[in-house]
N, C-alpha and C positions, 0 to 999 in steps of 0.2 A: 392530480399527479404533480404537476409543476410544484404548487405550493408545497407540497409534502416532501418532496427532494430539496428546495431551496433550503425548507427548515433544518436537516438531516445534515447540510453543508456547512450551515451556521453553526452548526456545534461541533464540528471539526475544523475549524478555521482560523483556531487562534495560534500566533505566531509569537516566540521569546528571540530575539538576538540582542548583541551587543558586541563590546570589543573588552579584551584583558589585555592590563596592563599592569606593568610592575609599581609597586605602591610609591617608591620610592624615586627612582629617575623616569617612570611614565611611559620607559619605552613600552613598544608592544611583545606581545608572549607568545610566540607562532608554535601550532602544534601541540599544544596544551591541552590537558584530555578534561574533557566535562562530562556529567552525568546527570539525565534529568529525572528525578523522582516524583511520584504523586506525593501527596501531605501525608499518606498513611505508611510511606514507603517503600512502596512497589516501586522498580527503575521502569521506565518508561523506553528510553533509549540513549544513547549516548553518541557525541560528535569528539572534534578535535578543530580548534583552530586553523586558520588559514594565514598564511605567510603575513598578514597583518594584525594578527590578533583575533580575527572577527569571527564568531560562530553565531549559529541560529537552528532553531527548531521550528518546522513546519507543521502545520496539520495539526494543531494539538485540539483538543475538546476544554472547554470553558470549567474548570477545577482550579485548584489552590497546587502549585507545584513549588519545588525546592530544586536546585541543582549544585551539585560539589565539582568544583574545581583541583585538579592535580597535575601538578609541575613540578619537574626535579628542581628540588634548591628551595621550593618555597612552600610554604605553609599552604595547610588545604582550607578551602574557603567554601563558605556556603551563603548562597544566597537565594532569600523566599520571593516568589512570584505567583500572582494570583492573577489570573482570564477570568472573567465574566460578560455579560451581553455589551455593559458600557465602556468595555476594555479588552477587547480581542485582541490588539497588539501592543505587547510589550519591548521599547528597545533601551538596554542601558547602555548610557554612554560611554563609560569606564568602570571596567570590572576589577578594583584593583586589589593584589596578592602581592602580600609580605613575605619576603625572601625568608629563610627559616635559617636560624642561626644557632651553633651549639660552643660550646667554650668546656673543653675538656682536654687533660694530657696526651689523650690516644684514641684512636675510634677507628674500628673497622665497619666498613659499609658493604652491604651486599647488598646489590641493586637488583630488582626484577624488571623484567621488559613491561614498560607501559601498556594499557590496552589497545590504546591506538598511535602507530607509528606511522608518518610520512615519508617517503623517500621518495629519490629521483624517478624512478619509475614506476612506483606503486606505493600502496596506502595499504597496512598489514593490521589487521586485529587479531590479537592474544588472547582468544577465547580462555585458554587456560587462567590467564589473570583476571579474568572478569567473573561477577556473580552470575553465573549461568546455572543455577538451581531450579529445577522444574523443567528444563529443555528437554525435547524428546530426541530429536535427530538434526543432520545437519540445517534440513531447511531453515528451522529456529535459529541455529546461529548465524546463517546469511542473513537473516532479519534484521540483525544487531550490526551488520558489519557495513560501513560507510559504503556510500554511492549504489549500494544494490537494494532494490526491491523486489519482494516475493508475493505473488496473489495468494488467494484461498487455495489455489488448485496447488500451487508447491513453485509454480511457474516463475522463473529468476528474471530479472531484468538489469541490466546495466546502464544508467544513464538513460534509462526508456528505451533500451534496445535489448531483444532477445537473442542477437549475433554474437553469444559466451563461445568461449571454449572453455571446457571444465580439466583440470589436473589435478590429480592424488600425490603429493609428495612429489613435485616437478614434473611427474610423466604422465603421458596418456593414458587412459581406463578405456575398456573396451565397454564398461557398464555405462559410460555417457554417450554411446553411439546410440543410444535409442533416446527412451523418455527420461530426461534428466532429472526430473521431477522425482520419478520412482527411483533412481539410483538414490538421490538425497537421501529420500526415508530411509534407505536402507544402511546410515552411517549414523550410528550413536552418537548423539552430540557430546559425550564425556570421551569421545574417542578425537574427537577435535583439536588438536593444538592451537593451530591459528588459521587465518583465510588471509592470503593475498590478493588482492583485488589490482593488476596490472593493466594501466591503460595505455600503456605503450611500449607494447609488446618486443622486442628485440629479435636477433635473426636467430636466436635461441630456441625459440616457440613456434617455427616453421612458418612462422608470417601469417599465421591461422588465428579466427577471434578478430570480425570487424570490430566488435566495439570494446572488444578486451577480454582478456583472461583472468580466469579465478583458479588460483591455487589451492587446493584444501591441504595442509599438513597435519598429519594425525600423528598420535602420541606414540612415541616410540624408546619408552622408558624401559630401564633394566629395573629386574624387579628381585626378589629375593623370598624365599620360601612360594608357600601356596597361596593362591588367593582365588576365591569363587565368589560372584554375585549374580544374585536373580532378581528379574524384576518383570512386573506385568501389570497391566491395565486393562479394563474393560468400559466401554462407553458404548454410546446410543448408535456410534456411525463404526468409530474403528476399536480393533481391538488389538493388543500388543503383549509380546511376552518376549523376552532376551533370556540368556544365560551366558555368562562368561569366565573363562577357568585361565588361570594364570600361575607358571611355575619357573621360579628362576634359581640357579646357583650356580655361584663362580660366575665363568664367563658364558655360560650356556642359559638360556631362558624361551620358553614359550607360552603361546597364548592363544586361546581357542574362543571365538566367540560365536553364538548364533542368534537369531533373531526373528520374528515372526508377528507377520500383520493379516489380520482378515476383516473384513465385513459382515455384518449381517445380509442375511438373504431379503433382496429388496424388491418389490412387485407394486407393478403400477399400471394404469389404464389409459388409453387414448382413443380418442374420437375424431373422427376428420371429416367434413361435409364441406364442398366444392360444388357448387352451380354456374355450368356453362351457358352463356347467350347465345353463343355462334352454334352451338349443334344442339341445345335445349337438353342437355343431359346433366345429371346428379349425382355425384360419387360420394358414397357414403364409407368411411371405413372405419370398423369398430376394434380396437386392439388390446391385449393384456400381454405383459412383459412381467420376465423374473429373473433375475440377474444376482450373481454372487462371486466374489473376489476373495484371491488368498495370495499374498506375497512372504517371501521367506528368503533368507542371507545368512551368509556364515563366512567367518575369515578365522584363518590361520597363521600366525607369524613365528619365525624361529630366528634367533641370531646369534652368533657364537662371536667373541672378540677372542682372534688367535694373538694379538698381542696388543699393546696399548695403541698402536698406529695401524693395525691391519683389522677389518671385522667381516663378516659376512652377515646379509638380513635377506632370508626367504619369506616370502608370504604366500599364500593361496586364498583366493574369493572366490563365493559364489553368489548368486544372485538368481531369483525366479520369480514369477507370477503366472496366476493360472485365473483365467476370468471365464464363464460361462453365462451363456444369455440364453432365455427361449423366450418364443413369441408366438401368440395366436391369434389370427388376425382374419375379418370378416371383412371383403371388399364387397359394397352392392353398387350397381351401375344401372340408373335407370333413365327412360328417355319420358318427356313431357310432349303431349302434343298442347301448342300455343293458340290460344283464337282472342283476336283483338288485345292483343299484349297483355293477356290474362290466363292463369294457367289452368287447364280444364282440369276438373278433378281426374279424370280417366287418365292413367299413366300404367306402362307395363314395363316390366324387367326387363334389361337386355342380358345383363350377365351378374352371375354371383360366384366368389370363389372364395376357397375357405384357405388359408394356407398357415404351415407350421414352421416357425423355423428356431432351431436346434444349433449354436455356434459354440464350440470350445477353442479358446486360445491360449498356449503354453507356450512362454519363453522361459531363456534358463541361458545364465551367463557364466563362463568362467573365467578368470585370471591367474595365471600365475608368474609371478615376478623374483627374482633374483638379483642383488647387487653386492658387488665387491667395492669395498671403500677404503683404501689408503691415504692417511692423514701423513702432516711431516712435525718434525717437533722443534723447525724452526718457526712456523706460523699456525695458528688453530686454524685458520680460514682456507689455509693451503690443502686441496685436497685434489685426489685421482678418482672417478668412479666408472666402474665397468658393470653395465647392466643389461639385463634380458628379459625380455617380457612375452609369454605367449596367453592370448587373449582369444575368446570365441563368444558367441553366441547362437544357442538353436531353438530356433522358432518352428511352433507346430500349429498352423491353424486349418480346422474344421468345420466346413458349413455344411449342414443338412435340410434340405428345403422340398416339403411334401405339398402338394397343390391338387385342392379337388374343383371341378367344374361340375355348373349344371345345365349348361348350355348344349352338352354332347360331345365336349374335348375329352378327352380321356384325362383319367390322372394321371400325373407325372411326379416322380422324383429328380432332385438334383441335388449331387455329391461334387462339392469342390473340395481341394486340398493344396494348401501352400504350405509348402517347408523349407526352411531357410537355414545355412549353416555357413557363416563368415569365420574365419580363423587369421588372427595376425597376428605376424612373427615381429619384434623390435630388438635390436641389438645396438646399446648406442655407448658412446665412451666421452666423458666429461672430464676436463682440467681446470680447475680454478687458480689461479695464482697471483694474491696481492702483493701491491707495492708497499713503499714507505709512504709515501704519496698520497695515500689513501686511494688511489686508483685499483684496480683488478681487470684482471685480464683473464678472459673466459673461452677457452679450446674446445671444440668438440667433433665427434662426425657421427653419423646416424643410419642405419639403415631398416627398413621397413617391408615387410613380403606380405602381403593382403590379398587372401583367397575366399572368394564369395560364390556358393553353393545354391541356387535356388529353384526349387522344384515348384510347377502349378500345372492342376491335371483336374479336368472337369467332366463329369461322368450324367447324363439323363437316362432315366431307367424306362421311360413311355414315349417314343417309342426307345429302343435301346441304343444310344448312341458313346460310342467312345469316343470323346474328344482327345486329340494329340496331346503326347505329354510334351510340356512347354518348360524348358530347362535353361536356366541362366549359369554360365559359368564365367566369371570375372578374375584376373588375375592383377596384381598392383604391385609394381617394385619401386620404390624411392629411396635415394641414396644421398646425403646431403654432409657436408662440410662446414 
């Protein structure tokens, strides 16, 4: 096992690093965009140079690569690199990039945002300007975002820590109050405009998110006319279908999106064997399991431009997941007679239990958000925003357990239910005022009201025992300036 693990590790232990400099002056080029491709043109990953012009790609397979360098005011540069068993590390001391020149009487420049931007408190990945064909959901987009790592289950880490706060368009979302991995899977990749990784959160973000904050900015484009899109895929593990409807005319527009994900029924078997020297007993368990899940989500968004400086945007979102699990299990407990440290062939059975378990878990979340935005003619970044948000998450867990005993104990049935219904109201006012010296003043106030009601009940039918209803009622009020 150790030899096999070492071999696999060597295949993905390649590294490419270097420094980007100006071809004429030799000065270091900071925050340049670099994209790494396989020789066949498949995009592997992207990064940006640091303040000293240094870049690096780690954990690469042994293969032929090339990377493209893009920097405003410079020609695009291509560098070919090969990694093999004799050369797993390549360091390029100076990657020279030539300034671009143009000689015409008049030029009109329309500049798009670079794929990666580094700002004072955050790094921005502009997904809309990247080649993201074939990406499925927001999880795939985060895999291409600097400083983030996403495992096969969709769990996100920022610089090795999972203590992350997620925002959508700068606001908290109740969808991320549960499993962040499930919430990310319900956001289509084409709906993500950019991702902001905030490593030094200011007071604006309530001081939450120990490792940092991930702010997902979604597309909010005005449309003209009608457009519809249907997508679907079938796989061995997950099946996906989605429907998008968009309509816009003049100052008004509306869009509706629906998305369904589900897995095939999965069956399994489990065998467990344990021998105890203390009491000379052996426990054998044989179990068969069967489970299936389905996830769904939808978004409806509407905007209305009152005039060039006043607009209203409202959206309603839902998400849900249902999972069912069944288990049939036989537990056999035997006791053996020990003689001179050998097990006598005589053995007798103490207990035999047959157990059937049926579990059904349903979670359903909803969120309604309305924003009024006031912009000003003296500066495009000066803005007043009034926001209201209502979010909730309904959960319903039912567990049914039936047990049969062969030692005279009456058969029994246990039923337990766990229902929850948290609701959150958020009121927020934000004002942004830019100054001529490139400084910005941000002011805001926020009020949050959280209500959580949870009911838990257990019943035993043999003998009939009605356990008291356990109820948890919690209210939290937060005000901040």
